[in-house]
C-alpha positions as CSV (number, residue, x, y, z in Angstrom):
1,M,0.2,-0.2,-0.3
2,T,1.3,3.4,-0.6
3,S,1.3,6.1,2.5
4,L,-2.4,7.7,0.8
5,A,-3.9,4.7,1.9
6,D,-3.1,4.4,5.5
7,G,-6.4,5.6,6.9
8,D,-4.9,9.2,7.9
9,W,-6.1,12.1,6.1
10,H,-3.7,13.7,3.6
11,R,-4.0,16.9,1.4
12,L,-4.0,16.9,-2.6
13,H,-1.9,18.3,-4.9
14,P,-0.5,21.9,-4.0
15,A,-1.9,23.6,-7.5
16,S,-5.2,21.7,-6.9
17,P,-7.0,25.5,-5.9
18,L,-5.3,26.7,-9.0
19,L,-6.6,24.1,-11.6
20,R,-10.1,24.2,-10.2
21,G,-10.5,28.0,-9.7
22,G,-8.1,29.3,-11.5
23,I,-10.1,30.9,-14.2
24,F,-10.7,33.7,-11.8
25,V,-6.9,34.8,-12.5
26,F,-6.9,33.9,-15.7
27,A,-10.2,36.2,-16.2
28,L,-8.3,39.2,-14.5
29,L,-5.3,38.8,-16.9
30,G,-7.7,38.3,-20.1
31,F,-8.9,42.0,-18.9
32,V,-5.6,43.3,-18.5
33,I,-4.3,42.0,-21.8
34,A,-7.5,43.4,-23.7
35,N,-6.6,46.7,-22.4
36,F,-3.6,46.6,-23.4
37,R,-3.6,45.0,-26.8
38,E,-5.1,48.5,-28.2
39,R,-1.8,50.3,-26.8
40,V,0.5,47.6,-28.3
41,V,-1.6,48.4,-31.9
42,D,-1.2,52.0,-31.3
43,L,2.3,51.9,-30.4
44,V,3.5,49.5,-33.2
45,F,1.1,50.4,-36.2
46,G,-0.2,53.7,-35.2
47,I,-4.1,53.3,-35.3
48,P,-5.2,55.5,-32.8
49,R,-7.3,54.1,-29.9
50,E,-11.2,54.5,-29.2
51,S,-12.2,56.6,-26.5
52,G,-13.7,55.5,-22.9
53,D,-10.5,52.9,-22.6
54,P,-10.9,52.2,-18.8
55,L,-7.1,52.4,-18.1
56,D,-7.0,55.9,-19.8
57,T,-10.3,56.6,-17.8
58,I,-8.0,55.7,-14.5
59,Y,-5.3,57.3,-15.7
60,E,-7.0,60.8,-16.5
61,R,-8.2,60.6,-12.9
62,G,-5.1,60.0,-11.2
63,A,-6.3,56.7,-9.7
64,V,-3.2,54.7,-10.8
65,G,-1.9,53.9,-7.4
66,W,-5.7,53.1,-6.0
67,A,-6.3,50.6,-9.2
68,L,-3.1,49.0,-8.7
69,L,-3.6,48.6,-4.5
70,I,-7.5,47.2,-5.6
71,A,-6.0,44.9,-8.2
72,G,-2.9,43.3,-5.8
73,G,-5.8,42.9,-3.1
74,I,-7.6,41.1,-5.0
75,L,-4.8,38.8,-6.2
76,V,-3.9,38.5,-2.5
77,V,-7.8,37.4,-1.5
78,I,-7.5,35.0,-4.2
79,L,-4.4,33.8,-2.8
80,I,-5.5,33.3,0.3
81,A,-8.9,31.6,-0.5
82,F,-7.0,29.1,-2.8
83,S,-4.9,28.4,0.0
84,L,-7.4,27.9,2.7
85,S,-9.1,25.8,0.4
86,W,-6.1,23.8,-0.2
87,R,-5.6,23.2,3.5
88,M,-9.5,22.6,4.4
89,H,-9.9,19.8,1.1
90,T,-8.8,16.4,3.0
91,F,-9.1,12.8,2.2
92,R,-8.5,9.3,3.8
93,V,-8.6,5.9,2.7
94,T,-9.5,3.0,5.2
95,D,-10.4,-0.4,4.8
96,E,-14.0,0.3,4.5
97,S,-14.4,3.5,2.4
98,V,-13.1,6.9,0.8
99,E,-13.9,9.9,2.3
100,V,-13.4,13.6,1.2
101,R,-13.8,16.7,3.6
102,S,-13.9,20.1,1.9
103,G,-15.5,23.6,2.6
104,I,-14.3,27.1,4.1
105,L,-17.7,28.4,5.2
106,F,-20.0,25.6,4.5
107,R,-18.3,22.3,5.1
108,S,-19.1,18.6,3.4
109,H,-18.0,15.1,4.2
110,R,-18.5,12.7,1.1
111,K,-17.8,9.3,1.6
112,A,-17.9,6.3,-0.9
113,R,-18.0,2.8,0.7
114,L,-15.6,0.4,-0.9
115,D,-18.4,-2.2,-1.6
116,R,-20.2,0.0,-3.9
117,I,-17.4,0.7,-5.8
118,Q,-18.6,0.7,-9.2
119,G,-15.4,1.8,-11.3
120,V,-12.2,4.2,-10.4
121,N,-11.5,6.9,-13.0
122,I,-8.1,8.6,-13.5
123,V,-8.7,11.8,-15.9
124,R,-5.8,13.9,-17.0
125,P,-7.3,17.2,-18.6
126,L,-4.6,19.3,-20.8
127,I,-3.6,22.1,-18.2
128,P,-3.1,19.9,-15.0
129,R,-0.9,17.5,-16.9
130,L,1.5,20.4,-17.2
131,F,1.7,20.3,-13.5
132,G,2.1,16.3,-13.4
133,A,-1.4,16.3,-11.9
134,A,-4.5,14.2,-12.3
135,K,-8.0,13.9,-11.2
136,L,-9.1,10.5,-9.6
137,E,-13.2,9.5,-9.4
138,V,-14.3,6.5,-7.4
139,S,-17.9,5.8,-8.9
140,V,-20.0,4.4,-6.7
141,A,-23.8,3.1,-6.7
142,G,-26.2,6.0,-6.3
143,Q,-27.2,9.5,-7.4
144,D,-24.3,12.0,-7.1
145,A,-22.5,9.4,-4.8
146,N,-19.2,9.7,-6.5
147,V,-16.2,11.2,-4.7
148,Q,-13.5,12.8,-6.4
149,L,-10.1,13.8,-5.8
150,A,-8.9,16.8,-7.7
151,Y,-5.9,16.8,-8.1
152,L,-3.3,14.1,-7.0
153,G,0.4,13.7,-8.6
154,S,-0.1,11.9,-11.6
155,A,1.9,8.8,-10.0
156,L,0.1,8.7,-6.9
157,A,-2.8,8.6,-8.5
158,D,-2.2,5.7,-10.1
159,G,-0.9,4.2,-6.9
160,L,-4.1,5.1,-5.0
161,R,-6.4,3.8,-7.6
162,R,-4.4,0.2,-7.3
163,D,-4.6,0.4,-3.4
164,I,-8.3,1.3,-3.4
165,L,-9.2,-1.6,-5.7
166,Q,-7.4,-4.0,-3.5
167,L,-8.9,-2.8,-0.5
168,A,-12.6,-2.9,-2.8
169,S,-11.6,-6.7,-3.7
170,G,-11.5,-7.9,-0.2
171,A,-7.8,-8.5,-0.4
172,R,-6.1,-7.6,3.0
173,Q,-2.2,-7.5,2.6
174,P,0.0,-5.7,5.3
175,R,0.9,-2.6,3.9
176,V,4.2,-0.6,3.7
177,A,5.0,1.4,6.5
178,P,5.7,5.0,5.2
179,G,9.3,5.6,4.4
180,E,10.0,2.0,4.1
181,P,11.4,0.3,0.2
182,G,8.5,-0.5,-2.2
183,E,6.8,2.1,-1.2
184,P,6.3,4.1,-4.9
185,G,4.6,7.4,-3.7
186,Q,7.0,8.1,-0.9
187,S,10.2,7.4,-2.7
188,A,8.9,9.6,-5.9
189,E,8.1,12.7,-3.3
190,I,12.0,12.1,-1.9
191,A,13.0,11.9,-5.0
192,G,11.4,14.8,-6.5
193,A,12.4,17.0,-3.4
194,A,16.1,16.2,-3.6
195,A,16.2,16.9,-7.3
196,V,14.7,20.2,-6.7
197,N,16.2,21.5,-3.3
198,G,19.8,19.5,-3.8
199,P,22.7,21.4,-5.5
200,G,21.4,20.0,-8.5
201,L,18.7,22.6,-9.4
202,R,18.9,22.7,-13.3
203,Q,19.3,18.9,-13.2
204,G,15.9,18.6,-11.4
205,L,13.9,20.7,-13.7
206,G,15.3,19.3,-16.3
207,D,14.3,16.0,-14.8
208,Y,10.5,17.6,-14.3
209,A,10.4,18.6,-18.0
210,T,11.2,15.2,-18.9
211,A,8.8,13.4,-16.5
212,R,5.8,15.7,-18.2
213,V,7.0,14.9,-21.9
214,G,7.1,11.3,-20.8
215,E,3.4,11.1,-19.3
216,F,2.4,12.7,-22.6
217,L,3.7,10.2,-24.7
218,A,3.0,7.2,-21.9
219,P,0.1,4.7,-23.2
220,E,-2.9,4.8,-21.1
221,L,-2.3,1.2,-20.0
222,D,0.1,1.1,-17.1
223,P,2.3,-1.9,-17.9
224,D,2.8,-2.7,-14.6
225,A,-1.3,-3.3,-14.1
226,A,-2.4,-4.7,-17.4
227,P,-0.8,-6.3,-20.5
228,P,1.2,-3.5,-23.0
229,Q,-1.0,-4.0,-25.4
230,S,-4.8,-3.0,-25.9
231,V,-6.8,-6.0,-27.1
232,V,-8.4,-3.8,-29.6
233,R,-6.7,-1.1,-32.0
234,I,-8.9,1.7,-33.5
235,P,-7.3,2.6,-36.8
236,V,-7.6,6.5,-37.6
237,L,-9.5,5.9,-41.1
238,R,-12.2,3.7,-39.3
239,L,-12.4,6.1,-36.6
240,I,-12.9,9.1,-38.8
241,G,-15.4,7.1,-40.9
242,S,-17.7,6.2,-37.6
243,I,-17.9,9.9,-37.0
244,V,-18.3,10.6,-40.8
245,F,-21.1,8.2,-41.0
246,S,-23.1,8.8,-38.2
247,G,-26.4,10.3,-37.4
248,F,-25.0,13.5,-36.5
249,T,-23.9,14.1,-40.1
250,L,-27.4,12.9,-41.3
251,F,-29.0,15.2,-39.1
252,L,-26.4,18.0,-40.2
253,L,-26.8,17.5,-44.0
254,V,-30.8,17.4,-43.6
255,G,-30.7,21.2,-42.1
256,V,-28.2,22.5,-44.8
257,V,-30.5,21.0,-47.3
258,A,-33.2,22.7,-45.8
259,L,-31.5,25.8,-45.2
260,V,-29.9,26.1,-48.9
261,T,-33.6,25.3,-50.3
262,S,-35.3,28.1,-48.1
263,V,-32.8,30.7,-49.7
264,V,-33.2,29.5,-53.5
265,V,-36.9,29.6,-53.2
266,G,-37.9,32.2,-50.6
267,G,-34.7,34.3,-51.4
268,S,-33.9,34.8,-47.7
269,E,-30.2,35.3,-48.0
270,W,-29.5,36.0,-44.6
271,L,-30.4,32.7,-43.4
272,L,-26.6,31.6,-44.8
273,I,-25.4,33.5,-42.1
274,A,-27.1,31.4,-39.8
275,I,-25.5,28.3,-41.4
276,V,-21.8,29.7,-40.6
277,P,-22.0,29.4,-36.8
278,G,-23.8,26.3,-36.7
279,L,-20.6,24.8,-39.2
280,I,-18.1,26.0,-36.7
281,G,-20.3,24.1,-33.9
282,S,-20.3,21.1,-36.0
283,L,-16.8,21.1,-36.9
284,G,-16.2,21.3,-33.0
285,Y,-17.9,18.3,-32.1
286,Y,-16.4,16.3,-34.8
287,F,-12.7,17.3,-33.7
288,S,-13.7,16.7,-29.9
289,R,-14.8,13.2,-30.9
290,F,-12.3,12.2,-32.6
291,T,-9.6,13.4,-30.3
292,K,-11.5,11.7,-27.4
293,S,-11.3,8.2,-29.1
294,L,-7.6,8.4,-30.2
295,R,-5.1,6.2,-28.4
296,Y,-8.1,4.0,-27.4
297,S,-7.1,0.8,-25.2
298,I,-8.6,-1.6,-23.4
299,A,-7.3,-4.7,-21.3
300,G,-7.9,-6.8,-18.7
301,T,-6.3,-6.8,-15.2
302,S,-6.6,-8.7,-12.0
303,D,-9.0,-5.8,-10.6
304,G,-11.2,-5.6,-13.7
305,V,-11.1,-4.0,-17.1
306,R,-9.4,-1.1,-18.3
307,V,-10.4,1.3,-20.7
308,G,-8.2,4.0,-21.4
309,F,-8.6,6.9,-24.2
310,G,-8.0,10.6,-25.2
311,L,-5.2,12.9,-27.1
312,L,-5.2,16.1,-25.3
313,T,-7.1,15.3,-22.1
314,T,-6.6,11.5,-21.3
315,S,-8.9,9.1,-19.2
316,N,-8.8,5.6,-18.3
317,E,-11.2,3.7,-16.0
318,T,-11.1,0.5,-14.4
319,L,-14.2,-1.3,-14.2
320,P,-14.3,-4.0,-11.2
321,P,-15.8,-7.2,-11.7
322,G,-19.5,-7.9,-11.6
323,R,-20.3,-4.3,-11.6
324,I,-21.7,-4.7,-15.4
325,H,-25.2,-5.1,-15.1
326,A,-25.9,-5.2,-19.1
327,V,-24.2,-5.2,-22.6
328,G,-25.2,-3.7,-25.8
329,V,-23.8,-4.4,-29.0
330,N,-25.2,-1.9,-31.9
331,Q,-24.8,-1.6,-35.3
332,P,-26.6,1.4,-36.9
333,L,-27.5,1.1,-40.7
334,L,-24.4,3.5,-42.0
335,W,-22.3,1.0,-40.4
336,R,-23.4,-1.9,-41.9
337,P,-21.5,-1.8,-45.5
338,F,-18.2,-1.5,-43.0
339,G,-19.0,-4.2,-41.0
340,W,-18.4,-2.3,-37.6
341,W,-20.0,-2.5,-34.2
342,Q,-20.1,-0.2,-30.8
343,I,-20.5,-1.5,-27.2
344,R,-22.3,0.1,-24.6
345,I,-22.8,-1.0,-20.9
346,N,-25.0,0.1,-18.0
347,K,-23.4,0.4,-14.7
348,A,-25.0,1.3,-11.2
349,G,-22.4,3.9,-10.9
350,H,-21.9,6.9,-13.7
351,S,-18.7,9.1,-14.1
352,T,-18.9,12.9,-14.6
353,N,-16.7,12.6,-17.3
354,E,-17.2,12.1,-21.0
355,G,-16.2,8.9,-22.6
356,A,-14.5,7.8,-25.5
357,A,-15.9,9.6,-28.7
358,G,-17.1,12.3,-26.6
359,A,-20.1,10.0,-25.6
360,A,-21.0,8.7,-22.0
361,A,-18.5,7.0,-20.0
362,T,-20.5,3.9,-21.0
363,T,-19.0,3.3,-24.3
364,V,-16.4,0.5,-24.0
365,L,-16.1,-0.2,-27.5
366,P,-16.5,3.4,-29.8
367,V,-16.0,1.2,-33.2
368,G,-14.8,-2.0,-33.8
369,S,-15.2,-4.9,-36.5
370,L,-17.1,-8.5,-34.9
371,R,-13.7,-9.9,-34.1
372,D,-13.1,-6.9,-32.0
373,V,-16.4,-7.3,-30.6
374,E,-15.7,-10.9,-29.5
375,R,-12.4,-9.7,-27.8
376,V,-14.0,-7.1,-25.4
377,L,-17.2,-9.4,-24.8
378,E,-14.4,-12.0,-23.4
379,L,-13.0,-9.4,-20.9
380,I,-16.3,-7.9,-19.7
381,L,-18.0,-11.5,-19.7
382,P,-15.2,-13.5,-18.8
383,A,-17.9,-16.6,-18.1
384,F,-19.5,-16.5,-20.9
385,S,-16.8,-16.8,-23.7
386,D,-16.4,-20.6,-25.0
387,D,-16.9,-21.7,-28.5
388,A,-20.7,-22.6,-28.2
389,Q,-21.4,-19.3,-26.7
390,R,-19.3,-17.1,-29.0
391,A,-21.1,-18.9,-32.0
392,L,-24.6,-17.9,-29.9
393,I,-23.3,-14.4,-30.0
394,G,-22.3,-14.3,-33.6
395,R,-25.7,-15.6,-34.8
396,G,-27.4,-13.0,-32.3
397,L,-25.5,-10.4,-34.2
398,T,-25.7,-11.4,-38.1
399,S,-28.4,-14.1,-38.5
400,R,-31.3,-13.2,-40.1
401,G,-33.6,-15.5,-37.8
402,G,-34.8,-19.0,-38.2
403,D,-33.6,-22.0,-36.4
404,D,-30.4,-20.6,-35.0
405,G,-30.8,-21.1,-31.1
406,F,-32.8,-17.9,-30.3
407,R,-36.8,-18.0,-29.6
408,N,-38.1,-15.8,-31.8
409,A,-41.3,-14.1,-32.3
410,P,-44.2,-15.9,-34.5
411,R,-45.0,-14.7,-38.2
412,R,-48.2,-12.9,-36.7
413,A,-45.5,-10.6,-35.5
414,A,-44.8,-8.8,-38.5
415,W,-48.3,-6.7,-37.7
416,L,-46.3,-5.0,-35.5
417,R,-42.5,-5.6,-36.1
418,P,-42.8,-6.0,-40.1
419,F,-39.4,-6.0,-41.0
420,S,-37.8,-7.0,-37.8
421,W,-40.1,-10.1,-36.4
422,R,-37.2,-12.8,-37.3
423,R,-35.1,-10.9,-35.6
424,T,-36.8,-10.3,-32.4
425,G,-36.2,-13.1,-29.9
426,Y,-34.3,-14.4,-27.0
427,A,-32.0,-17.0,-25.7
428,V,-30.6,-18.0,-22.2
429,A,-27.4,-19.9,-21.8
430,A,-24.5,-20.1,-19.0
431,D,-26.3,-17.3,-16.7
432,V,-26.8,-14.8,-19.7
433,A,-29.7,-13.7,-21.3
434,L,-29.5,-12.6,-24.8
435,L,-32.2,-10.5,-26.7
436,R,-31.6,-10.0,-30.0
437,R,-33.6,-7.5,-32.2
438,G,-33.3,-4.7,-35.0
439,V,-33.3,-5.2,-38.6
440,L,-31.8,-1.6,-39.6
441,A,-30.1,-0.8,-36.8
442,R,-29.1,-4.3,-35.4
443,D,-29.0,-4.9,-31.4
444,L,-27.8,-7.4,-29.4
445,V,-28.4,-7.3,-25.7
446,L,-26.7,-9.4,-22.6
447,V,-27.8,-9.5,-19.1
448,P,-25.8,-11.5,-16.6
449,L,-28.9,-12.7,-14.4
450,A,-26.7,-12.1,-11.3
451,R,-26.9,-8.2,-11.7
452,L,-30.5,-8.6,-13.0
453,Q,-33.2,-5.9,-10.9
454,S,-36.6,-7.4,-12.1
455,V,-38.1,-9.2,-14.9
456,G,-41.9,-8.1,-16.5
457,I,-44.1,-9.3,-19.2
458,D,-47.2,-7.2,-20.1
459,Q,-49.9,-7.0,-22.9
460,G,-51.9,-4.0,-24.4
461,P,-55.2,-4.8,-26.1
462,I,-53.6,-5.4,-29.4
463,R,-51.0,-7.8,-28.5
464,R,-53.1,-9.6,-26.7
465,R,-55.5,-10.0,-29.3
466,L,-52.4,-11.2,-31.6
467,R,-51.4,-13.4,-28.4
468,L,-47.8,-11.5,-28.2
469,A,-46.1,-10.1,-25.6
470,T,-43.5,-7.5,-24.2
471,A,-41.1,-8.4,-21.9
472,R,-38.4,-6.1,-20.1
473,L,-35.6,-7.1,-18.4
474,H,-34.7,-4.3,-15.7
475,T,-31.3,-3.3,-14.7
476,V,-30.0,-0.4,-13.5
477,A,-30.6,3.0,-15.4
478,G,-28.2,3.1,-18.7
479,P,-28.0,3.3,-22.7
480,V,-28.7,-0.4,-22.9
481,S,-32.5,-1.2,-23.1
482,A,-33.2,-5.0,-22.3
483,T,-36.6,-5.1,-24.2
484,L,-38.4,-7.1,-26.5
485,G,-40.9,-5.8,-28.2
486,V,-42.9,-8.7,-29.4
487,I,-42.9,-12.2,-28.1
488,D,-45.3,-15.4,-28.2
489,T,-47.2,-15.2,-25.1
490,D,-46.1,-19.0,-24.4
491,E,-42.6,-17.9,-24.9
492,A,-43.0,-14.9,-22.6
493,V,-44.1,-16.9,-19.8
494,R,-41.1,-19.3,-20.4
495,L,-38.6,-16.2,-20.3
496,F,-40.0,-14.9,-17.5
497,E,-39.8,-18.4,-15.0
498,A,-36.3,-19.1,-16.6
499,V,-34.8,-15.6,-16.3
500,S,-36.5,-15.4,-12.5
501,A,-34.9,-18.6,-11.5
502,G,-31.7,-18.1,-13.3
503,A,-31.5,-14.6,-11.4
504,V,-31.8,-16.2,-7.9
505,A,-29.6,-19.2,-8.5
506,S,-26.7,-16.9,-9.9
507,A,-27.0,-14.2,-7.1
508,D,-26.6,-16.8,-5.0
509,S,-23.8,-18.2,-5.8
510,D,-22.4,-14.9,-6.8
511,T,-19.1,-13.5,-5.3
512,S,-18.1,-10.5,-7.7
513,H,-18.3,-8.1,-5.0
514,H,-15.0,-9.5,-3.3
515,W,-13.5,-10.7,-6.3
516,S,-9.9,-11.2,-4.4
517,R,-10.9,-12.3,-0.9
518,T,-7.8,-14.0,0.4
519,A,-7.5,-17.6,1.8
520,A,-6.5,-16.0,4.9
521,A,-10.2,-14.4,5.2
522,P,-12.4,-15.8,7.6
523,A,-14.7,-19.1,6.2
524,A,-18.7,-18.1,5.2
525,A,-19.7,-21.1,7.8
526,D,-17.6,-19.3,10.6
527,Q,-18.9,-15.6,10.3
528,P,-22.4,-14.4,9.1
529,A,-22.2,-13.2,5.5
530,A,-21.7,-9.7,5.1
531,P,-24.8,-7.6,3.6
532,A,-24.4,-7.0,-0.3
533,P,-24.5,-3.5,-1.6
534,A,-28.4,-2.5,-1.9
535,S,-28.0,-2.2,-5.9
536,E,-26.5,-5.6,-5.7
537,A,-28.5,-7.4,-2.9
538,P,-29.7,-11.2,-4.1
539,P,-33.1,-12.0,-4.6
540,A,-34.8,-12.9,-1.0
541,S,-36.7,-15.8,-2.3
542,A,-37.7,-17.6,-5.7
543,P,-40.2,-16.5,-7.6
544,P,-43.5,-18.7,-8.1
545,A,-43.2,-21.6,-10.4
546,T,-46.2,-20.7,-12.2
547,T,-46.9,-17.2,-13.8
548,P,-50.2,-16.4,-15.3
549,L,-50.0,-14.0,-17.9
550,G,-52.4,-10.7,-16.9
551,P,-52.2,-7.3,-18.6
552,S,-48.7,-6.4,-16.7
553,T,-46.7,-9.2,-14.7
554,E,-43.3,-8.6,-12.8
555,V,-41.1,-10.0,-9.8
556,T,-38.6,-7.7,-8.4
557,W,-36.0,-9.0,-6.1
């Protein structure tokens, strides 16, 4: 363990107040620069300044001294506020939780329980990277329950994430006492202090610059914690193509065509001016998506799956085992000719930072081939990866329906799904429910039964007359919707019973909330089991053996 996980209170990086609230300083500097700009232009190019300049007014009234005094006072107040903010913002990591105390006038105390951790994300924005700082965010189950440490030293953030995940996994290993060999955070701080305070000041500054350049060029996956190579690589041309052939591009083209048509038919030339800001904003959107998906990487670690991406602002998040509640594999229509797919997930905790491709942090594969999808699914669903299961996933993605291992909707469902009824179906295998739907945009949803919250089937008057039903597997909120719009009534009952019974059995045998508990831990027979987190609580009892289908039927655990 590093010294930051010793249960004591610690402070953040000294530059944290400036990095979090430096906008006030930059605003003041911007005001000064904007006013001196006209003076520079007048001096160099001889262009006269306009009247009413604030600095001219101050000079004419002889208030230069007062203005400098006020500006200096504002800077002093800002520096004092930043210093107090840094001193009052502390955190500690114990065997049970991560806690943060902050605030000067109004104090706050946030706590994230380790057994509710859904992921640990390290974000390195561009400006903090210049200071060798990073933001660590602990994502936990619940609304607005995340805990952020902004900012820590970049190396210390990596070490602290490793410690947090080790504690959350159930492992209890002896900690390294502060100052002992093998403590990376302490040795780094001592080495840095010696480099700056010792006689080799120039060498220390050179080492600091070299370290910053190394961080910019280093891969997001830590070679000590994950394989040095990502299991998936996204070629630049594929990334560009996926952004160009997207729904946003279609929307943009339709808007431009509509505006040009309005100008040609109606003669409203002023509408052309309205296009320019929209085009500029669209270029910014494309650039943001492109840079946020560069250097994408994904690999397995001993503490889960680590996903990294970003060029200027980098991010890498570790998703511990058992924290993924649903997986959605999607292929938009425009991607069909290229064989590209996207993977998104539902998880109980949500990062406040954007994910790959500028989308939500629930996107674990922005764009990839069918083989890339197989590699990613093997990482996030390791228990569902033998040959038969891989073949079932392949048929769920590309099959047009028929006798392919899925229980599909009957022909009469064509009244409600005229194009996609053949591909609407489900399968249950190895404690995972697979839902397949869509023919224009293909979708395959995989739900680990141990993570299932509830299952429901319902009928409206039209479906009842057609002897059809709608089935829903309820998971935590997210972009993946585990719903079958049409399914035979008898199949709906069988799905209800199979999924309900499978969820009970899977939850009873699930141990992923403590994925690395050591053999030295007390046996379950000797001590009462700890209660599971609310978001992952096992079913209290099995569902009824028979389930009559009324207008709406649902079982929740």
